[in-house]
N, CA, C and O atoms as a printed pandas DataFrame, in Angstrom:
     atom_number atom_name residue_name chain_id  residue_number  x_coord  y_coord  z_coord
0              1         N          MET        A               1  114.955   95.236  109.831
1              2        CA          MET        A               1  114.090   94.725  108.787
2              3         C          MET        A               1  114.819   93.595  108.067
3              4         O          MET        A               1  115.998   93.717  107.736
4              5         N          ASP        A               2  114.107   92.495  107.829
5              6        CA          ASP        A               2  114.650   91.359  107.095
6              7         C          ASP        A               2  113.742   91.050  105.913
7              8         O          ASP        A               2  112.530   91.258  105.974
8              9         N          VAL        A               3  114.340   90.554  104.844
9             10        CA          VAL        A               3  113.591   90.178  103.646
10            11         C          VAL        A               3  114.145   88.852  103.140
11            12         O          VAL        A               3  115.359   88.653  103.126
12            13         N          VAL        A               4  113.268   87.950  102.727
13            14        CA          VAL        A               4  113.683   86.713  102.076
14            15         C          VAL        A               4  112.924   86.573  100.766
15            16         O          VAL        A               4  111.813   87.082  100.624
16            17         N          ASN        A               5  113.521   85.892   99.831
17            18        CA          ASN        A               5  112.890   85.629   98.546
18            19         C          ASN        A               5  112.342   84.206   98.589
19            20         O          ASN        A               5  113.108   83.243   98.619
20            21         N          LEU        A               6  111.017   84.073   98.593
21            22        CA          LEU        A               6  110.404   82.746   98.715
22            23         C          LEU        A               6  110.698   81.875   97.503
23            24         O          LEU        A               6  110.785   80.655   97.642
24            25         N          ASP        A               7  110.854   82.462   96.314
25            26        CA          ASP        A               7  111.226   81.667   95.142
26            27         C          ASP        A               7  112.572   80.988   95.362
27            28         O          ASP        A               7  112.752   79.827   94.995
28            29         N          GLU        A               8  113.517   81.709   95.960
29            30        CA          GLU        A               8  114.831   81.121   96.270
30            31         C          GLU        A               8  114.701   80.039   97.340
31            32         O          GLU        A               8  115.373   79.011   97.263
32            33         N          MET        A               9  113.852   80.259   98.326
33            34        CA          MET        A               9  113.645   79.269   99.382
34            35         C          MET        A               9  113.031   77.989   98.804
35            36         O          MET        A               9  113.427   76.887   99.184
36            37         N          ILE        A              10  112.069   78.129   97.891
37            38        CA          ILE        A              10  111.422   76.964   97.285
38            39         C          ILE        A              10  112.447   76.096   96.557
39            40         O          ILE        A              10  112.358   74.869   96.594
40            41         N          LYS        A              11  113.416   76.726   95.898
41            42        CA          LYS        A              11  114.436   75.990   95.139
42            43         C          LYS        A              11  115.266   75.065   96.022
43            44         O          LYS        A              11  115.840   74.098   95.520
44            45         N          THR        A              12  115.346   75.336   97.323
45            46        CA          THR        A              12  116.143   74.481   98.215
46            47         C          THR        A              12  115.461   73.139   98.460
47            48         O          THR        A              12  116.119   72.165   98.824
48            49         N          ALA        A              13  114.136   73.083   98.260
49            50        CA          ALA        A              13  113.344   71.861   98.453
50            51         C          ALA        A              13  113.500   71.285   99.863
51            52         O          ALA        A              13  113.353   70.079  100.056
52            53         N          LYS        A              14  113.795   72.138  100.847
53            54        CA          LYS        A              14  113.850   71.679  102.243
54            55         C          LYS        A              14  112.434   71.556  102.768
55            56         O          LYS        A              14  111.566   72.358  102.422
56            57         N          ARG        A              15  112.197   70.556  103.601
57            58        CA          ARG        A              15  110.853   70.288  104.129
58            59         C          ARG        A              15  110.328   71.453  104.965
59            60         O          ARG        A              15  109.157   71.815  104.853
60            61         N          LYS        A              16  111.183   72.044  105.801
61            62        CA          LYS        A              16  110.765   73.184  106.621
62            63         C          LYS        A              16  111.898   74.186  106.688
63            64         O          LYS        A              16  113.049   73.837  106.949
64            65         N          ILE        A              17  111.549   75.431  106.447
65            66        CA          ILE        A              17  112.514   76.521  106.538
66            67         C          ILE        A              17  111.939   77.567  107.483
67            68         O          ILE        A              17  110.914   78.179  107.185
68            69         N          ASP        A              18  112.596   77.772  108.620
69            70        CA          ASP        A              18  112.188   78.844  109.522
70            71         C          ASP        A              18  112.616   80.162  108.900
71            72         O          ASP        A              18  113.782   80.331  108.546
72            73         N          LEU        A              19  111.680   81.098  108.765
73            74        CA          LEU        A              19  111.977   82.368  108.116
74            75         C          LEU        A              19  112.244   83.475  109.124
75            76         O          LEU        A              19  113.345   84.024  109.164
76            77         N          PHE        A              20  111.258   83.804  109.931
77            78        CA          PHE        A              20  111.403   84.895  110.895
78            79         C          PHE        A              20  110.832   84.485  112.232
79            80         O          PHE        A              20  109.918   83.664  112.305
80            81         N          GLY        A              21  111.376   85.059  113.287
81            82        CA          GLY        A              21  110.855   84.834  114.614
82            83         C          GLY        A              21  111.288   85.964  115.521
83            84         O          GLY        A              21  112.447   86.378  115.507
84            85         N          ALA        A              22  110.353   86.457  116.306
85            86        CA          ALA        A              22  110.649   87.525  117.261
86            87         C          ALA        A              22  109.659   87.395  118.408
87            88         O          ALA        A              22  108.446   87.383  118.197
88            89         N          GLY        A              23  110.180   87.299  119.612
89            90        CA          GLY        A              23  109.287   87.169  120.753
90            91         C          GLY        A              23  108.391   85.957  120.590
91            92         O          GLY        A              23  108.878   84.830  120.507
92            93         N          ASN        A              24  107.091   86.179  120.545
93            94        CA          ASN        A              24  106.157   85.055  120.425
94            95         C          ASN        A              24  105.580   84.927  119.014
95            96         O          ASN        A              24  104.513   84.334  118.853
96            97         N          PHE        A              25  106.243   85.460  117.993
97            98        CA          PHE        A              25  105.782   85.350  116.610
98            99         C          PHE        A              25  106.822   84.620  115.780
99           100         O          PHE        A              25  108.024   84.806  115.971
100          101         N          ARG        A              26  106.350   83.780  114.848
101          102        CA          ARG        A              26  107.269   83.133  113.923
102          103         C          ARG        A              26  106.582   82.835  112.602
103          104         O          ARG        A              26  105.361   82.698  112.527
104          105         N          SER        A              27  107.401   82.739  111.564
105          106        CA          SER        A              27  106.898   82.370  110.236
106          107         C          SER        A              27  107.871   81.382  109.614
107          108         O          SER        A              27  109.052   81.358  109.961
108          109         N          TRP        A              28  107.366   80.565  108.690
109          110        CA          TRP        A              28  108.156   79.501  108.107
110          111         C          TRP        A              28  107.578   79.133  106.754
111          112         O          TRP        A              28  106.496   79.589  106.384
112          113         N          MET        A              29  108.303   78.308  106.019
113          114        CA          MET        A              29  107.815   77.760  104.771
114          115         C          MET        A              29  107.922   76.244  104.857
115          116         O          MET        A              29  108.924   75.708  105.330
116          117         N          LEU        A              30  106.875   75.555  104.392
117          118        CA          LEU        A              30  106.855   74.099  104.349
118          119         C          LEU        A              30  106.879   73.649  102.896
119          120         O          LEU        A              30  106.230   74.249  102.039
120          121         N          TYR        A              31  107.630   72.592  102.626
121          122        CA          TYR        A              31  107.766   72.036  101.275
122          123         C          TYR        A              31  107.531   70.536  101.390
123          124         O          TYR        A              31  108.353   69.819  101.960
124          125         N          PHE        A              32  106.406   70.059  100.849
125          126        CA          PHE        A              32  106.067   68.645  100.935
126          127         C          PHE        A              32  106.052   68.021   99.551
127          128         O          PHE        A              32  105.348   68.492   98.658
128          129         N          VAL        A              33  106.830   66.962   99.375
129          130        CA          VAL        A              33  106.774   66.196   98.132
130          131         C          VAL        A              33  105.456   65.419   98.135
131          132         O          VAL        A              33  104.846   65.257   99.193
132          133         N          PRO        A              34  105.001   64.932   96.967
133          134        CA          PRO        A              34  103.748   64.174   96.930
134          135         C          PRO        A              34  103.724   63.052   97.976
135          136         O          PRO        A              34  104.667   62.269   98.091
136          137         N          GLY        A              35  102.632   62.998   98.728
137          138        CA          GLY        A              35  102.473   61.984   99.765
138          139         C          GLY        A              35  102.948   62.408  101.140
139          140         O          GLY        A              35  102.565   61.790  102.133
140          141         N          ASP        A              36  103.777   63.451  101.229
141          142        CA          ASP        A              36  104.318   63.905  102.511
142          143         C          ASP        A              36  103.373   64.923  103.143
143          144         O          ASP        A              36  102.489   65.457  102.474
144          145         N          GLY        A              37  103.564   65.187  104.423
145          146        CA          GLY        A              37  102.750   66.177  105.118
146          147         C          GLY        A              37  103.070   66.226  106.591
147          148         O          GLY        A              37  104.100   65.716  107.031
148          149         N          THR        A              38  102.181   66.842  107.355
149          150        CA          THR        A              38  102.387   67.003  108.789
150          151         C          THR        A              38  101.743   65.856  109.558
151          152         O          THR        A              38  100.944   65.096  109.013
152          153         N          ASP        A              39  102.099   65.746  110.817
153          154        CA          ASP        A              39  101.374   64.899  111.755
154          155         C          ASP        A              39  100.071   65.615  112.108
155          156         O          ASP        A              39   99.938   66.812  111.854
156          157         N          MET        A              40   99.116   64.900  112.687
157          158        CA          MET        A              40   97.919   65.514  113.253
158          159         C          MET        A              40   98.357   66.237  114.526
159          160         O          MET        A              40   98.952   65.623  115.412
160          161         N          HIS        A              41   98.068   67.539  114.624
161          162        CA          HIS        A              41   98.477   68.311  115.792
162          163         C          HIS        A              41   97.667   69.607  115.879
163          164         O          HIS        A              41   96.844   69.895  115.010
164          165         N          TYR        A              42   97.912   70.388  116.942
165          166        CA          TYR        A              42   97.266   71.696  117.073
166          167         C          TYR        A              42   98.257   72.672  117.684
167          168         O          TYR        A              42   99.329   72.290  118.153
168          169         N          HIS        A              43   97.865   73.958  117.664
169          170        CA          HIS        A              43   98.630   75.008  118.317
170          171         C          HIS        A              43   97.675   75.813  119.197
171          172         O          HIS        A              43   96.468   75.837  118.957
172          173         N          ASN        A              44   98.222   76.464  120.210
173          174        CA          ASN        A              44   97.396   77.189  121.175
174          175         C          ASN        A              44   96.849   78.509  120.654
175          176         O          ASN        A              44   95.911   79.056  121.234
176          177         N          ASN        A              45   97.413   79.027  119.579
177          178        CA          ASN        A              45   96.972   80.301  119.014
178          179         C          ASN        A              45   96.575   80.119  117.559
179          180         O          ASN        A              45   96.915   79.105  116.951
180          181         N          PRO        A              46   95.856   81.089  116.986
181          182        CA          PRO        A              46   95.475   80.990  115.579
182          183         C          PRO        A              46   96.704   80.853  114.682
183          184         O          PRO        A              46   97.798   81.309  115.016
184          185         N          GLU        A              47   96.492   80.216  113.546
185          186        CA          GLU        A              47   97.578   79.964  112.602
186          187         C          GLU        A              47   97.019   80.131  111.187
187          188         O          GLU        A              47   95.863   79.800  110.926
188          189         N          THR        A              48   97.847   80.645  110.282
189          190        CA          THR        A              48   97.433   80.749  108.883
190          191         C          THR        A              48   98.497   80.138  107.986
191          192         O          THR        A              48   99.682   80.116  108.317
192          193         N          PHE        A              49   98.039   79.642  106.840
193          194        CA          PHE        A              49   98.919   79.137  105.790
194          195         C          PHE        A              49   98.458   79.715  104.460
195          196         O          PHE        A              49   97.267   79.713  104.149
196          197         N          LEU        A              50   99.413   80.210  103.681
197          198        CA          LEU        A              50   99.173   80.619  102.305
198          199         C          LEU        A              50   99.767   79.531  101.423
199          200         O          LEU        A              50  100.947   79.207  101.551
200          201         N          VAL        A              51   98.960   78.961  100.529
201          202        CA          VAL        A              51   99.443   77.924   99.623
202          203         C          VAL        A              51  100.146   78.617   98.453
203          204         O          VAL        A              51   99.509   79.272   97.628
204          205         N          LEU        A              52  101.468   78.460   98.399
205          206        CA          LEU        A              52  102.271   79.089   97.348
206          207         C          LEU        A              52  102.301   78.266   96.072
207          208         O          LEU        A              52  102.364   78.819   94.974
208          209         N          ALA        A              53  102.255   76.953   96.212
209          210        CA          ALA        A              53  102.311   76.067   95.042
210          211         C          ALA        A              53  101.728   74.717   95.416
211          212         O          ALA        A              53  101.761   74.311   96.578
212          213         N          GLY        A              54  101.190   74.024   94.416
213          214        CA          GLY        A              54  100.707   72.668   94.607
214          215         C          GLY        A              54   99.295   72.591   95.152
215          216         O          GLY        A              54   98.550   73.571   95.181
216          217         N          SER        A              55   98.958   71.382   95.583
217          218        CA          SER        A              55   97.626   71.127   96.128
218          219         C          SER        A              55   97.721   70.017   97.163
219          220         O          SER        A              55   98.677   69.242   97.187
220          221         N          GLY        A              56   96.712   69.961   98.009
221          222        CA          GLY        A              56   96.704   68.941   99.048
222          223         C          GLY        A              56   95.380   68.911   99.761
223          224         O          GLY        A              56   94.372   69.407   99.259
224          225         N          VAL        A              57   95.394   68.318  100.948
225          226        CA          VAL        A              57   94.197   68.160  101.763
226          227         C          VAL        A              57   94.548   68.511  103.199
227          228         O          VAL        A              57   95.616   68.155  103.696
228          229         N          VAL        A              58   93.633   69.216  103.861
229          230        CA          VAL        A              58   93.723   69.458  105.300
230          231         C          VAL        A              58   92.663   68.597  105.949
231          232         O          VAL        A              58   91.486   68.663  105.596
232          233         N          LYS        A              59   93.091   67.791  106.898
233          234        CA          LYS        A              59   92.189   66.870  107.588
234          235         C          LYS        A              59   92.073   67.292  109.043
235          236         O          LYS        A              59   93.069   67.656  109.668
236          237         N          GLY        A              60   90.853   67.245  109.589
237          238        CA          GLY        A              60   90.619   67.534  110.993
238          239         C          GLY        A              60   90.625   66.263  111.822
239          240         O          GLY        A              60   90.654   65.159  111.277
240          241         N          LEU        A              61   90.600   66.415  113.127
241          242        CA          LEU        A              61   90.673   65.284  114.056
242          243         C          LEU        A              61   89.491   64.331  113.897
243          244         O          LEU        A              61   89.626   63.132  114.141
244          245         N          LYS        A              62   88.338   64.852  113.493
245          246        CA          LYS        A              62   87.143   64.021  113.333
246          247         C          LYS        A              62   87.039   63.430  111.931
247          248         O          LYS        A              62   86.011   62.847  111.586
248          249         N          GLY        A              63   88.087   63.571  111.116
249          250        CA          GLY        A              63   88.108   62.977  109.793
250          251         C          GLY        A              63   87.634   63.883  108.673
251          252         O          GLY        A              63   87.708   63.507  107.503
252          253         N          GLU        A              64   87.142   65.085  109.013
253          254        CA          GLU        A              64   86.704   65.986  107.964
254          255         C          GLU        A              64   87.900   66.427  107.115
255          256         O          GLU        A              64   89.001   66.607  107.636
256          257         N          GLU        A              65   87.683   66.599  105.817
257          258        CA          GLU        A              65   88.765   66.976  104.906
258          259         C          GLU        A              65   88.357   68.176  104.068
259          260         O          GLU        A              65   87.186   68.356  103.732
260          261         N          ARG        A              66   89.345   68.986  103.740
261          262        CA          ARG        A              66   89.123   70.149  102.880
262          263         C          ARG        A              66   90.304   70.238  101.918
263          264         O          ARG        A              66   91.448   70.317  102.366
264          265         N          PRO        A              67   90.054   70.228  100.595
265          266        CA          PRO        A              67   91.157   70.395   99.656
266          267         C          PRO        A              67   91.714   71.820   99.720
267          268         O          PRO        A              67   90.977   72.769   99.984
268          269         N          ILE        A              68   93.002   71.960   99.479
269          270        CA          ILE        A              68   93.646   73.276   99.388
270          271         C          ILE        A              68   94.466   73.314   98.105
271          272         O          ILE        A              68   94.943   72.282   97.631
272          273         N          ARG        A              69   94.627   74.515   97.547
273          274        CA          ARG        A              69   95.393   74.669   96.311
274          275         C          ARG        A              69   96.040   76.047   96.282
275          276         O          ARG        A              69   95.777   76.888   97.141
276          277         N          GLN        A              70   96.876   76.262   95.295
277          278        CA          GLN        A              70   97.636   77.497   95.156
278          279         C          GLN        A              70   96.744   78.733   95.291
279          280         O          GLN        A              70   95.631   78.784   94.768
280          281         N          ASN        A              71   97.271   79.720   96.008
281          282        CA          ASN        A              71   96.646   81.029   96.246
282          283         C          ASN        A              71   95.473   80.992   97.212
283          284         O          ASN        A              71   94.747   81.980   97.327
284          285         N          GLU        A              72   95.266   79.881   97.908
285          286        CA          GLU        A              72   94.270   79.846   98.970
286          287         C          GLU        A              72   94.967   80.079  100.309
287          288         O          GLU        A              72   96.143   79.757  100.479
288          289         N          VAL        A              73   94.219   80.644  101.250
289          290        CA          VAL        A              73   94.721   80.873  102.601
290          291         C          VAL        A              73   93.898   80.027  103.555
291          292         O          VAL        A              73   92.669   80.080  103.545
292          293         N          LEU        A              74   94.578   79.254  104.370
293          294        CA          LEU        A              74   93.948   78.399  105.373
294          295         C          LEU        A              74   94.077   79.076  106.728
295          296         O          LEU        A              74   95.174   79.479  107.117
296          297         N          PHE        A              75   92.977   79.206  107.446
297          298        CA          PHE        A              75   92.980   79.762  108.794
298          299         C          PHE        A              75   92.560   78.674  109.761
299          300         O          PHE        A              75   91.564   77.986  109.541
300          301         N          LEU        A              76   93.326   78.522  110.834
301          302        CA          LEU        A              76   93.029   77.524  111.867
302          303         C          LEU        A              76   92.836   78.225  113.200
303          304         O          LEU        A              76   93.666   79.030  113.623
304          305         N          GLU        A              77   91.732   77.906  113.852
305          306        CA          GLU        A              77   91.430   78.448  115.178
306          307         C          GLU        A              77   92.393   77.849  116.207
307          308         O          GLU        A              77   92.997   76.807  115.948
308          309         N          PRO        A              78   92.543   78.489  117.361
309          310        CA          PRO        A              78   93.356   77.899  118.427
310          311         C          PRO        A              78   92.863   76.495  118.780
311          312         O          PRO        A              78   91.659   76.265  118.893
312          313         N          LYS        A              79   93.781   75.579  118.949
313          314        CA          LYS        A              79   93.529   74.203  119.368
314          315         C          LYS        A              79   92.711   73.383  118.380
315          316         O          LYS        A              79   92.158   72.348  118.752
316          317         N          ASP        A              80   92.621   73.830  117.116
317          318        CA          ASP        A              80   92.020   73.008  116.053
318          319         C          ASP        A              80   93.061   71.990  115.608
319          320         O          ASP        A              80   94.094   72.362  115.051
320          321         N          TYR        A              81   92.797   70.709  115.848
321          322        CA          TYR        A              81   93.700   69.684  115.343
322          323         C          TYR        A              81   93.644   69.683  113.825
323          324         O          TYR        A              81   92.576   69.864  113.238
324          325         N          TYR        A              82   94.787   69.481  113.190
325          326        CA          TYR        A              82   94.821   69.400  111.733
326          327         C          TYR        A              82   96.022   68.590  111.265
327          328         O          TYR        A              82   97.004   68.405  111.984
328          329         N          GLN        A              83   95.903   68.119  110.041
329          330        CA          GLN        A              83   96.983   67.409  109.363
330          331         C          GLN        A              83   96.938   67.849  107.901
331          332         O          GLN        A              83   95.882   67.793  107.270
332          333         N          ILE        A              84   98.059   68.278  107.368
333          334        CA          ILE        A              84   98.149   68.692  105.969
334          335         C          ILE        A              84   98.908   67.616  105.206
335          336         O          ILE        A              84   99.965   67.169  105.652
336          337         N          THR        A              85   98.377   67.194  104.051
337          338        CA          THR        A              85   99.015   66.177  103.224
338          339         C          THR        A              85   99.019   66.629  101.773
339          340         O          THR        A              85   98.019   67.144  101.272
340          341         N          ASN        A              86  100.148   66.436  101.102
341          342        CA          ASN        A              86  100.247   66.703   99.670
342          343         C          ASN        A              86   99.617   65.524   98.938
343          344         O          ASN        A              86  100.165   64.422   98.933
344          345         N          THR        A              87   98.464   65.762   98.322
345          346        CA          THR        A              87   97.775   64.724   97.566
346          347         C          THR        A              87   97.955   64.927   96.058
347          348         O          THR        A              87   97.388   64.189   95.252
348          349         N          GLY        A              88   98.742   65.926   95.693
349          350        CA          GLY        A              88   98.965   66.220   94.285
350          351         C          GLY        A              88  100.177   65.499   93.723
351          352         O          GLY        A              88  100.740   64.611   94.364
352          353         N          THR        A              89  100.571   65.890   92.518
353          354        CA          THR        A              89  101.715   65.286   91.839
354          355         C          THR        A              89  102.934   66.207   91.819
355          356         O          THR        A              89  104.003   65.807   91.358
356          357         N          GLU        A              90  102.781   67.429   92.312
357          358        CA          GLU        A              90  103.852   68.413   92.392
358          359         C          GLU        A              90  104.090   68.758   93.860
359          360         O          GLU        A              90  103.260   68.426   94.706
360          361         N          PRO        A              91  105.207   69.420   94.182
361          362        CA          PRO        A              91  105.427   69.832   95.569
362          363         C          PRO        A              91  104.311   70.757   96.072
363          364         O          PRO        A              91  103.815   71.607   95.332
364          365         N          LEU        A              92  103.929   70.578   97.330
365          366        CA          LEU        A              92  102.993   71.465   98.024
366          367         C          LEU        A              92  103.851   72.391   98.872
367          368         O          LEU        A              92  104.597   71.931   99.737
368          369         N          VAL        A              93  103.750   73.701   98.626
369          370        CA          VAL        A              93  104.568   74.683   99.329
370          371         C          VAL        A              93  103.646   75.663  100.039
371          372         O          VAL        A              93  102.756   76.253   99.426
372          373         N          LEU        A              94  103.871   75.829  101.347
373          374        CA          LEU        A              94  103.023   76.690  102.165
374          375         C          LEU        A              94  103.868   77.695  102.934
375          376         O          LEU        A              94  104.969   77.376  103.384
376          377         N          PHE        A              95  103.356   78.893  103.082
377          378        CA          PHE        A              95  103.932   79.901  103.971
378          379         C          PHE        A              95  103.034   79.950  105.189
379          380         O          PHE        A              95  101.831   80.176  105.056
380          381         N          GLY        A              96  103.592   79.743  106.383
381          382        CA          GLY        A              96  102.796   79.720  107.605
382          383         C          GLY        A              96  103.263   80.732  108.619
383          384         O          GLY        A              96  104.423   81.145  108.621
384          385         N          ASN        A              97  102.338   81.135  109.493
385          386        CA          ASN        A              97  102.715   82.001  110.612
386          387         C          ASN        A              97  101.729   81.839  111.758
387          388         O          ASN        A              97  100.567   81.482  111.560
388          389         N          ARG        A              98  102.222   82.109  112.956
389          390        CA          ARG        A              98  101.391   82.113  114.158
390          391         C          ARG        A              98  102.130   82.888  115.233
391          392         O          ARG        A              98  103.305   83.225  115.088
392          393         N          SER        A              99  101.417   83.162  116.308
393          394        CA          SER        A              99  101.986   84.014  117.348
394          395         C          SER        A              99  102.410   83.256  118.598
395          396         O          SER        A              99  102.429   83.827  119.689
396          397         N          GLU        A             100  102.747   81.992  118.457
397          398        CA          GLU        A             100  103.328   81.243  119.566
398          399         C          GLU        A             100  104.114   80.071  119.016
399          400         O          GLU        A             100  103.884   79.633  117.889
400          401         N          ALA        A             101  105.031   79.569  119.804
401          402        CA          ALA        A             101  105.997   78.610  119.274
402          403         C          ALA        A             101  105.639   77.146  119.461
403          404         O          ALA        A             101  106.171   76.309  118.732
404          405         N          PHE        A             102  104.763   76.788  120.400
405          406        CA          PHE        A             102  104.518   75.369  120.648
406          407         C          PHE        A             102  103.036   75.074  120.667
407          408         O          PHE        A             102  102.240   75.886  121.138
408          409         N          GLY        A             103  102.671   73.932  120.165
409          410        CA          GLY        A             103  101.271   73.513  120.155
410          411         C          GLY        A             103  101.077   72.239  120.937
411          412         O          GLY        A             103  101.777   71.971  121.913
412          413         N          GLY        A             104  100.127   71.469  120.498
413          414        CA          GLY        A             104   99.783   70.236  121.184
414          415         C          GLY        A             104  100.556   69.053  120.654
415          416         O          GLY        A             104  101.527   69.218  119.917
416          417         N          PRO        A             105  100.132   67.870  121.023
417          418        CA          PRO        A             105  100.825   66.664  120.601
418          419         C          PRO        A             105  100.804   66.485  119.089
419          420         O          PRO        A             105   99.864   66.906  118.415
420          421         N          HIS        A             106  101.836   65.864  118.575
421          422        CA          HIS        A             106  101.903   65.490  117.165
422          423         C          HIS        A             106  101.572   64.014  117.091
423          424         O          HIS        A             106  102.351   63.175  117.543
424          425         N          ILE        A             107  100.424   63.695  116.527
425          426        CA          ILE        A             107   99.917   62.331  116.547
426          427         C          ILE        A             107  100.399   61.579  115.306
427          428         O          ILE        A             107  100.118   61.985  114.178
428          429         N          LYS        A             108  101.124   60.481  115.524
429          430        CA          LYS        A             108  101.611   59.647  114.426
430          431         C          LYS        A             108  100.475   58.777  113.893
431          432         O          LYS        A             108   99.405   58.696  114.495
432          433         N          ALA        A             109  100.723   58.135  112.766
433          434        CA          ALA        A             109   99.702   57.293  112.122
434          435         C          ALA        A             109   99.161   56.222  113.056
435          436         O          ALA        A             109   97.999   55.834  112.937
436          437         N          ASP        A             110   99.982   55.737  113.986
437          438        CA          ASP        A             110   99.531   54.688  114.922
438          439         C          ASP        A             110   98.772   55.243  116.123
439          440         O          ASP        A             110   98.362   54.486  117.003
440          441         N          GLY        A             111   98.580   56.592  116.164
441          442        CA          GLY        A             111   97.838   57.212  117.241
442          443         C          GLY        A             111   98.676   57.676  118.414
443          444         O          GLY        A             111   98.152   58.327  119.317
444          445         N          SER        A             112   99.973   57.361  118.430
445          446        CA          SER        A             112  100.824   57.771  119.526
446          447         C          SER        A             112  101.354   59.198  119.296
447          448         O          SER        A             112  101.367   59.696  118.170
448          449         N          ASP        A             113  101.786   59.833  120.380
449          450        CA          ASP        A             113  102.318   61.194  120.332
450          451         C          ASP        A             113  103.805   61.139  120.003
451          452         O          ASP        A             113  104.584   60.528  120.734
452          453         N          ARG        A             114  104.204   61.788  118.885
453          454        CA          ARG        A             114  105.594   61.789  118.445
454          455         C          ARG        A             114  106.524   62.369  119.527
455          456         O          ARG        A             114  107.681   61.960  119.630
456          457         N          ASN        A             115  106.024   63.313  120.327
457          458        CA          ASN        A             115  106.871   63.998  121.295
458          459         C          ASN        A             115  106.792   63.419  122.708
459          460         O          ASN        A             115  107.442   63.933  123.618
460          461         N          ALA        A             116  106.012   62.370  122.903
461          462        CA          ALA        A             116  105.858   61.795  124.246
462          463         C          ALA        A             116  107.163   61.154  124.713
463          464         O          ALA        A             116  107.899   60.546  123.936
464          465         N          GLN        A             117  107.413   61.309  125.978
465          466        CA          GLN        A             117  108.583   60.701  126.590
466          467         C          GLN        A             117  108.286   59.243  126.918
467          468         O          GLN        A             117  107.218   58.926  127.443
468          469         N          ALA        A             118  109.211   58.374  126.616
469          470        CA          ALA        A             118  109.012   56.945  126.882
470          471         C          ALA        A             118  109.218   56.623  128.334
471          472         O          ALA        A             118  109.091   55.466  128.734
């Protein structure tokens, strides 16, 4: 059994902190300063995020947007492209988990895949 204190993790202000992982399950915490966020991407299995602090926007591949804020839980279906951005003035902190380690391409602002081999 392992335990972490998320308040202590938040104080580190690291962008991503891997918390737990076993077999095909993992959990992590994301910390985004205002304006920061993820690339547009997807994962092969369902994924959830609990918003611990702050506010932001989740954008889908077709441009749809949904605001998120503290104490909301975001659920993403398998292969749902998404991008999370901190649109607030305070850090956006999320606790995430899913049951697999790799997803789809991470699409940069110019439309290219961050992980593509040149």
